[in-house]
C-alpha positions as CSV (number, residue, x, y, z in Angstrom):
1,M,-0.1,-0.1,0.2
2,G,1.2,3.4,-0.9
3,I,1.8,6.2,2.0
4,T,1.3,9.7,0.8
5,G,1.1,13.0,2.7
6,P,2.1,16.6,3.1
7,E,5.6,17.6,3.0
8,D,6.0,19.8,6.0
9,G,6.1,19.0,9.7
10,V,8.8,16.3,9.2
11,D,10.7,15.6,12.3
12,D,14.0,14.2,10.7
13,G,15.7,12.9,14.1
14,A,19.3,13.4,15.5
15,L,22.0,12.8,13.3
16,T,25.0,11.4,15.2
17,Q,28.2,12.8,13.7
18,D,31.1,11.9,16.4
19,G,31.6,8.6,17.9
20,T,29.7,5.6,17.4
21,P,25.9,6.1,16.9
22,M,23.9,7.0,19.8
23,A,22.5,3.7,21.4
24,S,18.8,2.1,20.3
25,P,15.8,3.6,22.1
26,G,14.2,0.2,21.6
27,H,11.8,-1.9,20.1
28,R,7.9,-1.3,20.1
29,P,6.9,-2.7,23.6
30,K,3.6,-4.3,22.4
31,P,3.2,-7.9,21.8
32,L,3.9,-8.9,18.4
33,H,2.7,-12.1,16.5
34,P,5.5,-13.8,14.9
35,D,3.7,-14.0,11.7
36,K,3.7,-9.8,11.6
37,D,5.9,-7.8,8.9
38,P,9.0,-6.8,10.9
39,I,8.6,-3.5,10.4
40,Y,6.3,-3.4,13.3
41,S,8.8,-4.6,15.7
42,I,10.7,-1.1,15.3
43,S,9.3,2.0,16.9
44,K,9.3,5.2,14.7
45,E,12.3,6.7,16.8
46,E,14.4,3.5,16.1
47,A,13.6,3.5,12.4
48,I,14.7,7.3,12.0
49,R,18.1,6.5,14.0
50,L,18.8,3.6,11.8
51,C,18.1,5.7,8.7
52,H,20.9,8.2,10.1
53,V,23.1,5.0,10.8
54,Y,22.8,4.1,7.3
55,E,23.6,7.4,6.1
56,E,26.6,7.9,7.9
57,E,28.0,4.3,7.2
58,M,26.9,4.0,3.5
59,G,24.8,6.7,2.2
60,V,27.9,9.1,2.2
61,M,29.7,7.1,0.0
62,Y,27.1,5.8,-2.2
63,P,24.1,8.1,-2.6
64,V,21.6,5.8,-3.6
65,M,18.8,7.3,-1.6
66,N,17.8,10.6,-0.5
67,I,17.7,10.2,3.1
68,S,15.3,13.0,4.0
69,L,12.7,11.8,1.7
70,T,13.1,8.1,3.4
71,I,12.8,9.7,6.8
72,R,10.0,11.7,5.7
73,H,8.1,8.3,4.4
74,A,9.1,6.5,7.8
75,N,7.2,9.5,9.6
76,L,4.1,9.2,7.5
77,L,4.1,5.0,7.7
78,Y,4.3,5.1,11.3
79,T,1.7,7.7,11.6
80,F,-0.5,5.5,9.4
81,M,0.7,2.2,11.4
82,D,-0.1,4.1,14.5
83,A,-3.8,5.0,13.6
84,A,-4.6,1.6,12.1
85,T,-3.6,0.1,15.2
86,R,-5.5,2.3,17.5
87,A,-8.5,1.7,14.9
88,G,-8.2,-2.0,15.4
89,V,-7.5,-2.4,11.4
90,I,-4.1,-3.5,12.5
91,Q,-3.8,-6.3,15.6
92,T,-0.2,-6.7,16.0
93,S,-0.6,-9.6,18.5
94,M,-3.0,-11.4,16.1
95,Q,-2.0,-13.9,13.4
96,G,-1.4,-12.4,9.8
97,A,1.3,-10.6,8.4
98,D,-0.6,-7.4,7.7
99,A,2.4,-6.7,5.4
100,I,3.2,-3.3,4.0
101,S,5.3,-3.8,0.9
102,D,4.8,-0.8,-1.6
103,D,8.3,0.4,-3.1
104,K,8.8,3.1,-0.8
105,T,8.5,1.0,2.2
106,N,10.4,-1.7,0.8
107,M,13.2,0.9,0.3
108,L,12.8,1.8,4.0
109,K,13.0,-1.7,5.0
110,M,16.4,-2.1,3.1
111,I,17.9,0.6,4.7
112,L,17.1,-0.7,8.3
113,A,18.2,-4.0,7.2
114,L,21.4,-2.4,6.2
115,A,22.0,-0.2,9.4
116,L,21.3,-3.2,11.6
117,T,23.5,-5.8,10.1
118,C,26.4,-2.9,9.9
119,E,25.8,-2.3,13.8
120,G,25.5,-6.3,14.1
121,S,29.1,-6.6,12.4
122,G,27.3,-8.6,9.6
123,Q,24.8,-10.7,11.4
124,S,21.1,-9.2,12.5
125,A,18.1,-11.6,13.0
126,L,15.8,-8.5,12.5
127,G,17.7,-7.5,9.3
128,Q,17.2,-10.9,7.6
129,R,13.6,-11.0,8.5
130,L,13.5,-7.2,7.0
131,Y,15.3,-8.4,3.8
132,E,13.2,-11.6,3.7
133,S,9.9,-9.5,3.6
134,V,11.3,-7.6,0.7
135,R,12.7,-10.5,-1.1
136,G,9.6,-11.7,-2.9
137,S,9.2,-8.1,-4.5
138,V,12.6,-7.8,-5.3
139,E,12.6,-11.1,-7.6
140,A,9.3,-10.1,-9.2
141,M,11.0,-6.6,-10.3
142,L,13.3,-8.8,-12.3
143,F,10.6,-9.9,-14.4
144,G,8.6,-6.6,-14.4
145,P,9.3,-3.3,-16.4
146,A,12.5,-1.6,-15.5
147,D,12.0,1.8,-13.2
148,L,14.0,3.5,-10.8
149,M,12.3,2.5,-7.8
150,S,13.2,-1.2,-8.8
151,L,17.0,0.2,-9.6
152,R,17.2,1.5,-6.1
153,V,15.7,-1.4,-4.2
154,L,17.7,-4.0,-6.0
155,T,21.0,-1.9,-5.4
156,L,20.3,-1.7,-1.6
157,C,19.7,-5.5,-1.8
158,A,23.4,-6.0,-3.4
159,M,24.6,-3.5,-0.5
160,Y,23.1,-5.6,2.1
161,H,24.5,-8.8,0.9
162,F,28.1,-7.2,0.8
163,Q,27.2,-6.1,4.5
164,C,26.6,-9.8,5.1
165,D,29.9,-10.8,3.6
166,S,28.3,-12.2,0.8
167,E,30.4,-10.4,-1.9
168,T,29.5,-12.8,-4.7
169,L,25.7,-12.2,-4.4
170,A,26.5,-8.6,-3.9
171,W,28.5,-8.7,-7.2
172,R,25.6,-10.4,-9.1
173,L,22.9,-8.3,-7.9
174,I,24.9,-4.8,-8.9
175,G,25.5,-6.6,-12.3
176,L,21.7,-6.7,-12.6
177,S,21.3,-3.2,-11.4
178,A,23.9,-2.0,-14.0
179,R,22.1,-4.0,-16.7
180,L,18.7,-2.4,-15.6
181,C,20.5,1.1,-15.9
182,M,21.5,0.5,-19.5
183,E,17.9,-0.6,-20.0
184,L,16.5,2.3,-18.9
185,G,19.3,4.5,-20.8
186,L,20.9,5.9,-17.9
187,H,24.3,5.6,-19.4
188,R,23.1,8.0,-22.5
189,H,23.1,11.9,-21.9
190,E,19.9,12.5,-24.0
191,T,17.7,10.2,-21.5
192,Y,18.1,12.5,-18.7
193,D,17.0,15.4,-21.1
194,A,14.0,13.7,-22.1
195,L,12.7,12.0,-18.9
196,F,13.7,14.5,-16.2
197,S,12.2,18.2,-15.9
198,D,12.7,18.4,-12.3
199,P,16.6,19.2,-12.0
200,N,16.5,17.7,-8.3
201,E,15.2,14.2,-9.6
202,R,17.8,14.5,-12.6
203,A,20.8,15.0,-10.4
204,S,19.4,12.2,-8.0
205,T,19.4,9.9,-10.9
206,V,22.7,10.9,-12.0
207,R,24.2,10.0,-8.5
208,L,22.5,6.8,-8.6
209,F,23.8,5.6,-12.0
210,W,27.5,6.8,-10.9
211,A,27.1,5.0,-7.5
212,I,26.0,1.7,-9.3
213,Y,29.0,2.0,-11.9
214,V,31.4,2.5,-9.0
215,L,29.9,-0.6,-7.1
216,D,29.9,-2.4,-10.2
217,R,33.8,-2.0,-10.4
218,R,34.3,-2.2,-6.8
219,W,32.7,-5.9,-6.4
220,A,34.2,-6.9,-9.5
221,F,37.8,-6.4,-8.4
222,G,36.7,-7.9,-5.2
223,T,35.7,-11.0,-6.5
224,G,37.9,-11.2,-9.5
225,M,35.0,-11.5,-11.9
226,P,34.2,-8.9,-14.9
227,F,32.4,-5.7,-14.3
228,V,29.2,-5.1,-16.6
229,L,29.3,-1.1,-17.1
230,Q,32.2,-0.7,-19.8
231,D,33.8,2.9,-20.1
232,G,33.3,2.7,-23.8
233,D,29.4,2.2,-23.5
234,I,28.9,5.3,-21.2
235,D,28.3,8.5,-22.9
236,P,31.3,10.9,-22.5
237,A,29.0,13.9,-22.1
238,L,27.0,12.2,-19.2
239,D,26.7,14.5,-16.1
240,K,28.8,13.9,-13.2
241,P,27.7,14.2,-9.4
242,G,30.3,17.2,-9.0
243,D,30.2,19.0,-5.8
244,S,26.9,17.1,-4.5
245,S,29.4,14.1,-3.8
246,H,33.1,14.4,-3.6
247,Y,33.8,11.0,-2.6
248,L,31.9,9.8,-5.4
249,M,33.5,11.8,-7.8
250,A,36.9,10.6,-6.4
251,M,35.7,7.0,-7.0
252,I,34.5,7.7,-10.3
253,A,38.1,8.9,-11.5
254,Y,39.5,5.9,-9.3
255,S,37.1,3.3,-11.3
256,N,38.5,4.7,-14.7
257,I,42.2,3.9,-13.6
258,G,41.0,0.5,-12.3
259,S,39.8,-0.5,-15.8
260,K,43.3,0.1,-17.2
261,V,45.0,-1.9,-14.2
262,W,42.5,-4.6,-14.8
263,R,43.2,-4.7,-18.4
264,S,47.0,-4.4,-18.5
265,V,48.4,-5.6,-15.2
266,A,45.6,-7.8,-13.4
267,N,45.2,-10.6,-15.6
268,V,49.1,-11.0,-16.4
269,D,48.7,-14.4,-14.7
270,N,46.8,-15.8,-17.4
271,N,49.0,-15.1,-20.3
272,R,52.4,-15.1,-18.6
273,Q,53.7,-11.7,-20.1
274,D,57.0,-10.3,-18.8
275,V,56.7,-7.3,-16.2
276,N,56.5,-4.4,-18.3
277,Q,58.4,-1.7,-16.1
278,E,57.1,1.3,-18.1
279,E,53.3,0.5,-18.1
280,I,53.7,-0.6,-14.0
281,G,55.4,2.9,-13.8
282,Y,53.0,4.7,-15.7
283,L,49.9,3.0,-14.0
284,D,51.4,4.1,-10.5
285,Y,52.0,7.5,-11.6
286,Q,48.3,7.9,-12.5
287,I,47.1,6.3,-9.1
288,I,49.6,8.7,-7.0
289,Q,48.3,11.5,-9.1
290,W,44.7,10.4,-8.4
291,H,45.2,10.6,-4.7
292,R,46.8,13.9,-4.9
293,S,43.9,15.2,-6.8
294,I,41.5,14.3,-4.0
295,P,39.9,17.4,-2.0
296,D,41.7,18.5,1.0
297,S,38.6,17.7,3.0
298,L,38.9,14.0,1.9
299,R,42.6,13.5,2.3
300,Y,44.1,11.3,5.2
301,I,46.5,12.5,7.4
302,H,48.6,9.8,7.9
303,P,50.0,9.2,11.7
304,G,53.7,8.7,10.6
305,T,53.4,12.4,9.5
306,G,53.5,13.5,13.4
307,K,50.2,16.0,12.4
308,E,47.3,16.1,14.5
309,P,44.1,15.6,12.5
310,E,41.7,18.3,12.6
311,N,38.3,17.8,14.5
312,I,36.3,16.3,11.9
313,T,33.2,14.0,12.0
314,R,33.4,10.2,12.2
315,S,31.9,9.6,8.8
316,V,34.5,12.0,7.0
317,Q,37.6,10.4,8.9
318,R,36.1,7.0,7.5
319,L,36.1,8.4,4.1
320,R,39.6,9.5,4.2
321,I,40.8,6.1,5.5
322,V,39.2,4.4,2.8
323,L,40.2,6.6,-0.3
324,Y,43.9,6.3,1.0
325,L,43.7,2.6,1.8
326,R,41.9,2.2,-1.8
327,A,44.9,4.2,-3.5
328,N,47.4,1.4,-1.8
329,Q,45.1,-1.5,-3.0
330,M,45.5,-0.4,-6.5
331,R,49.2,0.0,-6.5
332,I,49.3,-3.5,-5.0
333,L,47.2,-4.6,-8.0
334,I,49.8,-2.9,-10.2
335,Y,53.0,-4.2,-8.6
336,R,51.4,-7.6,-7.8
337,P,53.1,-9.3,-11.1
338,V,56.7,-8.3,-9.7
339,L,56.1,-11.1,-6.8
340,H,55.5,-13.8,-9.3
341,S,58.7,-15.5,-8.6
342,A,62.1,-15.2,-6.9
343,T,63.5,-14.3,-10.4
344,S,61.2,-11.5,-11.1
345,I,62.0,-10.1,-7.5
346,M,65.4,-9.8,-8.4
347,E,64.9,-8.5,-11.8
348,N,62.8,-5.7,-10.4
349,R,63.9,-5.1,-7.0
350,S,62.9,-1.4,-6.6
351,H,59.5,-2.4,-7.7
352,A,59.1,-5.3,-5.3
353,Q,60.3,-3.0,-2.3
354,T,57.8,-0.6,-3.3
355,V,54.7,-3.2,-3.3
356,V,56.0,-4.6,0.0
357,D,56.1,-1.1,1.7
358,V,52.8,-0.6,0.6
359,A,51.6,-3.5,1.8
360,K,53.1,-2.9,5.3
361,D,51.9,0.7,5.3
362,T,48.4,-0.6,4.7
363,V,48.7,-2.8,7.7
364,R,49.9,-0.3,9.9
365,V,47.1,1.9,8.9
366,L,44.6,-0.5,9.5
367,T,46.2,-1.4,12.9
368,H,46.0,2.3,14.1
369,V,42.5,2.7,13.0
370,N,41.6,-0.6,15.1
371,Q,43.5,0.8,18.1
372,T,42.1,4.4,18.0
373,T,38.5,4.2,16.7
374,D,35.9,1.8,16.4
375,I,35.7,2.2,12.4
376,Y,37.3,-0.9,11.4
377,R,35.3,-3.0,13.7
378,T,32.1,-1.4,12.3
379,Q,32.9,-2.1,8.8
380,Q,35.3,-5.1,8.8
381,V,33.6,-6.4,5.8
382,L,35.1,-3.5,3.8
383,F,38.5,-3.3,5.3
384,N,39.3,-6.8,5.5
385,Y,39.5,-6.7,1.6
386,F,42.4,-4.4,1.9
387,L,44.0,-6.6,5.0
388,I,44.1,-9.8,3.1
389,S,45.6,-8.1,-0.1
390,A,48.5,-6.8,2.1
391,L,48.9,-10.0,3.8
392,A,49.4,-12.0,0.5
393,V,51.9,-9.4,-0.6
394,I,53.9,-9.8,2.3
395,F,53.8,-13.6,2.2
396,L,54.6,-14.1,-1.5
397,A,57.7,-11.8,-0.9
398,V,59.0,-13.5,2.0
399,S,58.5,-16.8,0.5
400,H,60.2,-16.1,-2.6
401,A,63.1,-13.9,-1.4
402,P,63.4,-14.5,2.7
403,A,66.9,-13.0,2.7
404,Q,65.6,-9.7,1.6
405,F,62.2,-9.5,3.3
406,S,61.7,-11.9,6.3
407,S,63.2,-9.6,9.1
408,H,61.7,-6.3,7.1
409,C,58.1,-7.6,7.3
410,R,58.0,-9.7,10.3
411,D,56.3,-6.9,12.6
412,E,53.8,-6.1,10.1
413,F,52.7,-9.7,9.2
414,Y,52.1,-10.2,13.1
415,M,49.9,-7.0,13.0
416,A,47.9,-8.3,10.1
417,L,47.4,-11.7,12.3
418,D,46.2,-9.9,15.3
419,L,43.4,-8.6,12.9
420,V,43.0,-11.9,11.1
421,R,42.0,-13.3,14.8
422,G,39.1,-10.8,14.8
423,F,37.6,-12.3,11.6
424,S,34.2,-14.0,11.5
425,A,34.8,-17.8,10.9
426,I,32.0,-17.6,8.4
427,S,32.8,-14.4,6.5
428,W,33.8,-14.4,2.7
429,V,36.9,-13.2,3.4
430,S,37.8,-15.8,6.1
431,K,36.6,-18.6,3.7
432,R,38.9,-17.2,0.8
433,L,41.9,-17.1,3.4
434,W,41.3,-20.8,4.5
435,R,40.9,-21.9,0.9
436,T,44.4,-20.7,0.4
437,I,45.8,-21.8,3.6
438,R,44.4,-25.4,3.1
439,E,46.1,-25.3,-0.5
440,L,49.3,-24.2,0.7
441,K,49.3,-27.2,3.2
442,Q,48.4,-29.6,0.4
443,V,51.1,-28.5,-1.8
444,G,53.4,-28.5,1.1
445,P,56.1,-31.1,-0.2
446,K,56.1,-29.8,-3.5
447,L,57.1,-26.3,-2.1
448,G,59.8,-27.8,0.2
449,L,57.6,-27.8,3.6
450,V,56.2,-31.1,5.2
451,L,53.5,-30.6,7.7
452,R,54.7,-32.2,10.9
453,Q,52.6,-30.8,13.7
454,S,50.9,-27.4,14.6
455,A,52.7,-25.9,17.4
456,V,53.9,-22.6,18.0
457,D,56.9,-21.9,19.6
458,S,55.5,-20.9,23.4
459,A,58.5,-18.7,23.7
460,D,58.0,-16.7,20.4
461,A,57.2,-13.2,21.5
462,H,54.6,-12.5,19.1
463,S,52.5,-15.7,19.9
464,S,52.7,-14.6,23.5
465,A,51.9,-11.3,22.7
466,A,48.7,-12.4,20.9
467,V,47.5,-14.4,23.7
468,A,48.2,-11.8,26.4
469,M,46.3,-9.1,23.9
470,A,43.3,-11.6,23.5
471,G,43.5,-12.1,27.8
472,L,43.1,-8.4,27.8
473,A,40.5,-8.1,25.9
474,G,38.1,-10.1,28.0
475,H,38.6,-13.6,26.4
476,Q,39.5,-16.6,28.4
477,I,42.3,-18.1,26.3
478,D,43.9,-21.5,26.6
479,E,47.3,-21.6,24.8
480,M,47.2,-25.5,23.9
481,T,43.7,-25.0,22.5
482,L,44.9,-21.9,20.5
483,Y,48.1,-23.2,19.3
484,G,47.8,-27.0,19.5
485,N,47.1,-29.5,16.7
486,H,43.7,-29.2,15.2
487,T,44.0,-31.3,12.1
488,G,40.8,-32.5,11.2
489,N,39.0,-30.4,13.7
490,H,36.7,-27.4,12.8
491,M,39.3,-25.1,14.8
492,V,41.7,-25.3,11.9
493,N,39.4,-22.9,9.6
494,S,38.8,-20.8,12.8
495,P,40.5,-17.2,12.7
496,N,43.0,-18.4,15.4
497,G,43.7,-21.7,13.5
498,M,44.4,-19.9,10.4
499,A,46.6,-17.3,12.2
500,N,48.3,-20.2,13.5
501,D,49.0,-21.8,10.0
502,L,50.0,-18.7,8.6
503,T,52.4,-18.1,11.2
504,N,54.2,-21.5,10.9
505,L,54.4,-21.1,7.0
506,F,55.7,-17.6,7.4
507,E,58.2,-18.4,10.0
508,A,59.2,-21.5,7.7
509,A,59.3,-19.4,4.4
510,G,61.5,-16.8,6.2
511,G,64.0,-19.2,7.8
512,F,64.4,-21.3,4.4
513,S,67.3,-19.6,2.9
514,S,69.3,-19.7,6.4
515,L,68.4,-23.4,7.0
516,L,69.4,-24.9,3.7
517,N,73.0,-25.1,3.6
518,S,73.3,-28.3,1.6
519,S,71.7,-30.2,-0.9
520,G,68.9,-32.4,0.6
521,A,69.3,-30.8,4.0
522,S,66.4,-31.0,6.5
523,S,65.3,-28.6,9.2
524,S,62.2,-28.1,11.1
525,I,60.7,-24.6,11.8
526,N,57.5,-24.0,13.9
527,G,56.2,-27.6,13.2
528,Y,57.1,-27.6,9.6
529,S,59.8,-29.6,8.2
530,V,61.7,-27.8,5.5
531,T,63.7,-29.9,2.7
532,Q,65.3,-29.0,-0.3
533,N,64.9,-32.3,-2.1
534,G,61.2,-31.8,-3.0
535,E,60.1,-31.6,-6.5
536,N,61.8,-28.2,-7.0
537,G,65.2,-27.6,-6.1
538,S,64.9,-23.6,-5.7
539,A,66.8,-21.6,-3.5
540,G,63.4,-20.1,-2.4
541,F,60.4,-21.3,-1.0
542,G,58.4,-22.9,-3.7
543,S,58.5,-23.2,-7.5
544,D,58.2,-19.8,-9.6
545,D,54.6,-19.6,-10.2
546,E,53.3,-22.0,-7.8
547,L,52.8,-19.6,-4.9
548,S,51.5,-17.1,-6.9
549,R,48.8,-19.2,-8.4
550,I,47.7,-20.0,-4.8
551,M,47.8,-16.9,-3.4
552,K,46.0,-15.2,-6.4
553,D,42.6,-15.5,-4.9
554,L,43.7,-13.3,-2.0
555,F,44.1,-10.2,-4.4
């Protein structure tokens, strides 16, 4: 059912700008039958608060919705619901859904689901119920005529799946949104002249299109799958968001560079081309210039500069951090081919050092953010993408060139593992990381490692520090459980189990060159037997391309 009403007298609620969002005022106290539409279990005050949480956490980055109009609709909706409840038309304690499923309410439900899931670090039973109440309408939209309402709801659903750490589903749904954009002609300048007489509606649709464009690229890069909206298909004369969204403008330019990186460098594994130093240098120059062109209001003040950041809102601070890490992430993708083999590293030492330094910087920034704010913990699903790419760079560098990088990267490697221990065991990132670790263990003999046990040296300062930090955080830790052998146990693919395996592999790789003094030599490091008489007899850890192939999924 549709909800309409006057535009004045709207209470937009209080927008939180600093620190974590304000505590929830609570849900509606009336008894609610489990069959009811989940919207009835949320009070008006809570709904408005969640709208502001959504805007602060996601809306400022991707302006899919006009949050003021959404809050206006929420006020009208709850006025109707309260009146219908008082009149006895809706009885919340009685059986029957009394579902409200018009397009505007569906968009409101998805915004509430997104905010609840974000606050729940990727999990919210109420958010899941809200999504399920919209799911049937979303599926019907795929077979109905294309319109802007459908486009917005579908895009919000894609964002919801990303918040739930289902990046493949997010990529799939944003691809459908991108196709609807093309069906509506939103990639052509003349469409806007023909369809939109209201300048505000036109500007809102322009922001919607470019938000979908950026998300299409973002999740394509994240999953390693193709994006839908090709630059060659988009009208060069198409309007841009301009000053209405500086972050989105920066991300449009970033995505354009990303397309070049995707074509030129990211797929080098498939055709085994030699490293093109000139091309790498040019792409790196472009991404550095891109970051320098970001407005001062969105430029991150690195803790290493010693400068005190000015007093800014939490949302602006998050945008600054994300843009800085995106620059690092693109540079990692540009330089990644250099790490394919020990030979490539030796032939391109300066490039190898550059990408390792960038990866170390990413880890240090994430650690600093985690120690000083709640931004990392609130948006782990976003930041962990940067973390595992940096971790993969460090591991590849140490594995292929231990003498050059082992001691150089050890601190950052263990900083990254401290963050890995905070992963959700069921997240997309955890599953991706576990697949890589599992394959590394399976091919251990070929790489020169034979797994004997899974024990971490209790005297190791990093291992002891990890246990101590977990204890300080209020968790009861059993070191034998944490570092013991869990082969065949579900603990192996837990965040702690993955951190343990990575610790063992890293220390074995780092000690490889110093331990192998003669042909057929054999030594043991952190539970791994290191040999030189495996299938490859290279002076590094693993064959030239084997590790790169295994680690590719983490990029």
